[in-house]
C-alpha positions, 0 to 999 in steps of 0.5 A, a space after each residue: 905590482 906597479 912601482 915607482 919605476 913603472 910610474 916613471 915610464 908613464 910619466 916620461 913618454 909622450 902619448 900618441 895623439 890622433 887627429 880628425 875632424 869627424 871624431 867625437 872626443 872622449 876620455 876614460 879612466 883606467 883604474 888600478 887597485 893595488 892589493 896584497 895579491 897583485 894589481 887589478 884593473 877595474 872595468 864596467 859593463 855598459 848598460 844595454 839601453 845606451 846608444 853607443 857600446 851598449 852592453 860592452 865591457 869598458 873603462 869608466 868614461 865618456 864624451 868630453 862635454 863643453 864644461 870639462 876643462 879637458 880630457 882628464 876632467 871628463 874622465 874623472 867626472 864620468 867615472 864619478 857619474 858611472 861608478 862613484 869614484 871620487 876624483 880626489 881618491 884617484 892618483 893619476 899615473 899618466 896617459 896612454 895613447 889615444 885610440 879610436 872607438 867605433 867609427 867616430 870616437 877618439 878616446 884619451 885614456 888616463 891611468 890612475 890608482 884608486 884605493 882598495 877596497 873601494 865602495 863603488 856606486 853604480 849609476 844603473 842608467 849607464 852601468 850594469 856591473 863593475 868588476 876587477 880583473 887581476 893583471 896577472 891573469 891578463 899577463 897570461 898570453 893565453 888570455 889574449 886572442 885576435 879576431 882578424 876576420 870580424 871586420 876585414 880591412 880593419 886593424 886586428 880586434 883584440 880580445 882578453 877573456 876573463 871569466 864570462 867577460 869579453 874585453 875587446 875592441 878599444 878597451 882591449 887595445 888600451 889594456 894591451 898597451 898598459 900591460 906592455 908599457 907598465 908590466 912588460 907584457 909581450 903578446 903572442 899571435 893567437 889569431 882565431 
């Protein structure tokens, strides 16, 4: 389970930031639930009708709007809009490195604890499912594989497999960094 020492790791580091004028700024919340049998990550499946990343597994979040006072406020606002997480129920643990998504989004991820159990409320226009993944399952190196052939010349595309869910792309890069920093995960090369 995540402890104070792990919390300090997130607080004491300076997250890597990226730059580029063509990027659209976005932010996500990486919700963690502490349960008696371990920590769980909360993920969503984006609605099929959305213009970007439709049907994909993602963390709750989205683009930063003009009224947002920054990426954290955007991540919390979007999490409330998409799956009903009240911002006052989130204890922010820290920020991970920025990642790119698709070709034009720059995503700032924030890690936060939320209560367990939690009564999620899905906005069906944006989210078709919300589910929890045990960190212990993600820590098994066999749950991660790398697709190096899908987009030649791009960075490897990571995939975490959990039940029927394919957690890939920017979401998988965020998961991988969280596991490495907080839980001591060491990935093995499982290229396919």
